[in-house]
TORGU-348994 format. One line per 10 residues: for each residue x, y, z negated of N, C-alpha, C. Coordinates in steps of 0.2 Angstrom, whole numbers, plus 5000, padded with zeros to 4 digits. Example, Ala and Ser with C-alpha at 12.3 -4.5 7.8 and 13.67 -1.06 7.14 Angstrom:
# TORGU-348994
5066 4972 4961 5062 4978 4961 5066 4984 4961  5064 4989 4965 5068 4995 4964 5064 5000 4961
***
This chain:
# TORGU-348994
5550 5399 4306 5550 5406 4306 5556 5409 4308  5562 5406 4306 5568 5409 4308 5569 5409 4316  5567 5403 4319 5567 5402 4326 5563 5407 4329  5557 5409 4327 5553 5414 4330 5556 5421 4330  5559 5422 4324 5563 5429 4324 5569 5429 4329  5572 5424 4329 5578 5424 4334 5576 5424 4341  5571 5421 4343 5568 5421 4350 5566 5428 4351  5562 5431 4346 5559 5438 4347 5565 5443 4348  5570 5442 4344 5576 5447 4344 5579 5446 4351  5580 5440 4354 5583 5439 4360 5579 5442 4366
5572 5442 4365 5568 5445 4370 5569 5452 4370  5569 5455 4364 5570 5462 4363 5576 5465 4366  5582 5461 4365 5588 5463 4367 5589 5462 4375  5586 5457 4378 5585 5456 4385 5582 5462 4388  5576 5464 4385 5572 5469 4388 5576 5476 4388  5580 5477 4383 5584 5483 4383 5589 5483 4388  5592 5477 4389 5598 5477 4394 5595 5477 4401  5590 5474 4403 5588 5474 4410 5582 5478 4411  5580 5483 4407 5575 5488 4409 5578 5494 4411  5574 5498 4415 5577 5504 4418 5578 5509 4412
5581 5515 4414 5582 5520 4409 5575 5523 4407  5573 5524 4401 5567 5527 4400 5568 5534 4400  5564 5538 4404 5566 5545 4405 5560 5550 4404  5554 5547 4404 5548 5552 4403 5542 5548 4400  5537 5552 4398 5531 5549 4396 5525 5552 4399  5520 5548 4401 5513 5551 4404 5509 5554 4398  5508 5561 4398 5504 5564 4393 5497 5565 4395  5495 5565 4401 5489 5566 4403 5488 5562 4410  5482 5558 4411 5481 5555 4417 5473 5555 4418  5472 5557 4424 5465 5558 4426 5464 5554 4433
5459 5551 4434 5457 5547 4440 5462 5542 4442  5463 5541 4448 5467 5535 4451 5474 5537 4451  5478 5534 4446 5485 5534 4446 5488 5527 4445  5493 5526 4450 5496 5519 4449 5504 5520 4449  5507 5515 4447 5515 5515 4447 5517 5508 4449  5523 5508 4452 5526 5502 4454 5533 5502 4451  5535 5497 4447 5542 5497 4444 5546 5491 4448  5552 5493 4450 5556 5489 4454 5553 5486 4460  5553 5479 4461 5549 5476 4466 5543 5473 4464  5540 5476 4459 5534 5473 4456 5528 5475 4460
5522 5474 4457 5516 5476 4460 5513 5482 4457  5509 5485 4461 5506 5492 4459 5501 5490 4453  5502 5494 4448 5498 5494 4442 5495 5501 4440  5490 5501 4436 5486 5507 4434 5491 5510 4429  5492 5517 4429 5496 5521 4425 5491 5524 4420  5492 5523 4413 5488 5526 4408 5492 5531 4404  5488 5535 4400 5491 5540 4395 5496 5536 4391  5502 5539 4389 5506 5535 4385 5511 5531 4388  5510 5530 4395 5515 5525 4399 5522 5528 4399  5527 5524 4398 5534 5526 4398 5536 5525 4405
5539 5531 4408 5541 5531 4414 5549 5529 4414  5551 5524 4418 5558 5522 4419 5561 5525 4425  5567 5525 4425 5571 5528 4431 5569 5523 4437  5567 5526 4443 5565 5522 4449 5558 5520 4449  5554 5522 4445 5547 5521 4445 5544 5525 4451  5539 5522 4455 5536 5525 4460 5529 5526 4457  5527 5533 4458 5520 5535 4455 5516 5537 4461  5510 5535 4462 5505 5537 4467 5499 5539 4464  5496 5545 4466 5490 5547 4464 5485 5547 4470  5479 5545 4468 5474 5544 4473 5469 5551 4474
5464 5550 4477 5459 5556 4478 5457 5557 4471  5457 5564 4468 5455 5566 4462 5460 5564 4456  5466 5560 4458 5470 5558 4453 5475 5564 4451  5477 5563 4445 5482 5568 4442 5486 5565 4436  5492 5566 4436 5496 5564 4430 5501 5570 4428  5502 5570 4421 5507 5575 4418 5512 5571 4415  5518 5572 4417 5524 5569 4413 5528 5573 4409  5531 5571 4404 5535 5575 4399 5542 5571 4399  5547 5574 4401 5554 5571 4401 5556 5571 4393  5559 5566 4391 5560 5565 4384 5567 5568 4382
5571 5571 4386 5577 5574 4384 5576 5582 4382  5572 5585 4386 5572 5592 4385 5564 5595 4386  5560 5590 4386 5552 5592 4386 5550 5596 4393  5554 5595 4398 5552 5598 4405 5546 5594 4407  5542 5597 4411 5536 5594 4413 5535 5593 4420  5532 5588 4423 5531 5587 4430 5523 5585 4430  5520 5589 4434 5513 5588 4435 5512 5586 4442  5509 5580 4443 5508 5577 4450 5501 5577 4452  5499 5581 4457 5492 5581 4459 5490 5576 4464  5483 5576 4465 5480 5571 4469 5484 5569 4476
5483 5563 4479 5486 5561 4485 5493 5563 4486  5497 5561 4480 5504 5562 4480 5508 5556 4478  5514 5555 4481 5518 5549 4480 5525 5552 4478  5528 5550 4472 5534 5552 4470 5538 5546 4467  5545 5546 4468 5549 5542 4464 5553 5546 4459  5552 5544 4453 5555 5547 4447 5562 5544 4445  5567 5547 4446 5574 5544 4444 5577 5549 4439  5582 5546 4435 5586 5550 4431 5592 5546 4428  5597 5549 4427 5603 5546 4424 5604 5550 4417  5605 5546 4412 5606 5548 4405 5613 5549 4404
5615 5555 4401 5622 5556 4400 5622 5561 4394  5625 5558 4388 5625 5563 4382 5619 5566 4380  5614 5562 4380 5607 5564 4378 5603 5568 4383  5606 5569 4388 5603 5573 4394 5602 5569 4399  5597 5571 4403 5595 5567 4409 5595 5571 4415  5599 5569 4420 5600 5572 4427 5594 5569 4431  5589 5573 4432 5583 5571 4435 5583 5572 4443  5580 5567 4446 5579 5567 4454 5572 5565 4455  5568 5569 4458 5561 5567 4460 5561 5567 4468  5559 5561 4470 5559 5559 4477 5551 5560 4479
5550 5566 4482 5543 5568 4484 5542 5565 4491  5538 5560 4492 5536 5557 4498 5531 5561 4502  5527 5565 4498 5522 5569 4501 5517 5571 4495  5514 5577 4496 5509 5579 4491 5511 5585 4487  5508 5586 4481 5509 5592 4478 5511 5591 4470  5517 5594 4468 5519 5594 4461 5520 5601 4458  5520 5601 4452 5522 5607 4448 5527 5605 4443  5533 5609 4443 5538 5607 4439 5539 5613 4434  5539 5612 4428 5540 5617 4423 5547 5614 4419  5552 5617 4421 5559 5615 4419 5562 5620 4414
5564 5617 4408 5568 5621 4403 5575 5621 4406  5579 5626 4403 5586 5627 4405 5590 5620 4405  5593 5619 4411 5596 5612 4412 5604 5613 4411  5606 5613 4405 5613 5614 4403 5617 5608 4405  5621 5609 4410 5625 5603 4413 5621 5597 4415  5614 5599 4417 5610 5594 4419 5607 5596 4426  5605 5592 4430 5602 5593 4436 5595 5592 4436  5591 5595 4440 5584 5594 4442 5583 5595 4449  5583 5590 4453 5582 5590 4460 5576 5587 4463  5573 5590 4468 5567 5587 4471 5569 5586 4478
5569 5580 4480 5571 5578 4487 5564 5576 4491  5563 5579 4497 5558 5577 4501 5561 5575 4508  5557 5573 4513 5559 5571 4519 5562 5577 4523  5560 5584 4521 5563 5590 4525 5568 5593 4521  5568 5594 4514 5572 5598 4510 5574 5595 4503  5578 5599 4500 5580 5598 4493 5579 5604 4489  5575 5604 4484 5575 5610 4479 5579 5608 4473  5584 5613 4472 5588 5612 4466 5586 5618 4461  5585 5615 4455 5582 5619 4449 5587 5620 4443  5587 5626 4440 5590 5627 4434 5585 5631 4430
5581 5629 4426 5576 5632 4421 5571 5637 4425  5566 5634 4427 5561 5637 4431 5554 5634 4431  5549 5637 4434 5542 5635 4435 5540 5636 4442  5538 5631 4445 5536 5631 4452 5532 5626 4455  5528 5627 4460 5524 5622 4464 5528 5620 4470  5528 5614 4472 5531 5612 4478 5525 5608 4482  5524 5610 4488 5519 5606 4492 5523 5604 4498  5522 5597 4499 5527 5594 4504 5523 5589 4509  5524 5590 4515 5521 5586 4520 5527 5584 4525  5528 5578 4526 5534 5576 4531 5533 5579 4538
5527 5581 4540 5526 5583 4547 5526 5591 4547  5523 5594 4542 5523 5601 4543 5528 5605 4539  5531 5601 4534 5537 5604 4530 5535 5605 4523  5539 5609 4519 5539 5611 4512 5537 5618 4511  5533 5619 4506 5533 5626 4503 5534 5626 4496  5538 5631 4493 5539 5632 4486 5535 5638 4484  5532 5638 4479 5529 5644 4476 5532 5645 4469  5536 5651 4469 5540 5652 4462 5536 5655 4457  5535 5653 4451 5531 5656 4446 5536 5659 4441  5542 5656 4440 5547 5659 4435 5554 5656 4437
5559 5660 4436 5566 5658 4438 5567 5658 4445  5572 5654 4447 5575 5653 4454 5575 5646 4456  5573 5644 4462 5573 5638 4465 5577 5639 4472  5582 5635 4473 5586 5635 4479 5583 5629 4483  5580 5631 4489 5577 5627 4494 5582 5626 4500  5584 5620 4501 5589 5618 4506 5586 5613 4511  5586 5615 4518 5584 5611 4523 5588 5605 4524  5586 5599 4525 5590 5593 4526 5593 5593 4533  5590 5596 4538 5592 5596 4545 5598 5600 4546  5597 5607 4544 5602 5612 4545 5607 5614 4540
5604 5612 4534 5608 5615 4528 5607 5622 4526  5602 5625 4530 5600 5632 4528 5597 5632 4521  5598 5638 4517 5596 5638 4511 5592 5645 4510  5587 5645 4505 5583 5651 4504 5582 5650 4496  5583 5656 4492 5582 5656 4485 5575 5659 4484  5571 5655 4481 5564 5657 4479 5564 5659 4472  5561 5666 4471 5561 5669 4465 5554 5669 4462  5553 5672 4456 5546 5673 4453 5542 5677 4458  5536 5674 4459 5531 5678 4463 5532 5677 4470  5536 5673 4473 5538 5673 4480 5537 5666 4482
5537 5665 4489 5537 5658 4492 5542 5657 4497  5544 5651 4497 5549 5649 4502 5547 5643 4506  5548 5643 4513 5546 5637 4517 5553 5634 4520  5552 5627 4521 5557 5623 4525 5554 5619 4530  5555 5620 4536 5552 5616 4541 5556 5610 4544  5553 5605 4547 5556 5600 4550 5561 5601 4555  5560 5607 4559 5564 5609 4564 5571 5612 4561  5571 5613 4555 5577 5616 4552 5577 5623 4550  5572 5626 4551 5571 5633 4549 5569 5634 4542  5571 5639 4539 5568 5641 4532 5566 5648 4532
5562 5650 4527 5559 5657 4527 5558 5658 4520  5557 5665 4519 5555 5668 4512 5550 5673 4513  5545 5673 4508 5539 5677 4509 5538 5680 4502  5538 5687 4502 5536 5691 4496 5529 5693 4496  5525 5694 4491 5518 5696 4492 5517 5703 4494
***
């Protein structure tokens, strides 16, 4: 019995040392949603799944997943036909979050990021956020569009470094040719 407890303790300690940073939890999953951790194989993602830094999440046709970050309860909703890499660095109970959006549509509802970052990186742009709610639609060929629902998002084009600040009720675009734009209703 003592041997079993010792082995179990060693396995637990090993898993803590060699697992990624736990940064979010899946609160809702609909349809086809898969994840890949490290160099592993694609597996089905279910409600309650603990997301670790570096996880790749892919939603298929009709797929949807809602993630809740464990530090500040910020939410990330990933719509169908989307691929993202969720990364984060824990420092003093806060997580600096980086979302690598390879293509598709996400909605981010972000609480105030006190000394924390929340960045979304696409093939075309970077969206930097401090306490806001927005949609981001990304396509490596046609570019990115941000729809501001609350707060301010700074959208920076990777090619030219041009920036546009997207505010509540407005939209911003970033194109692969380096141009950015701002649209008010």
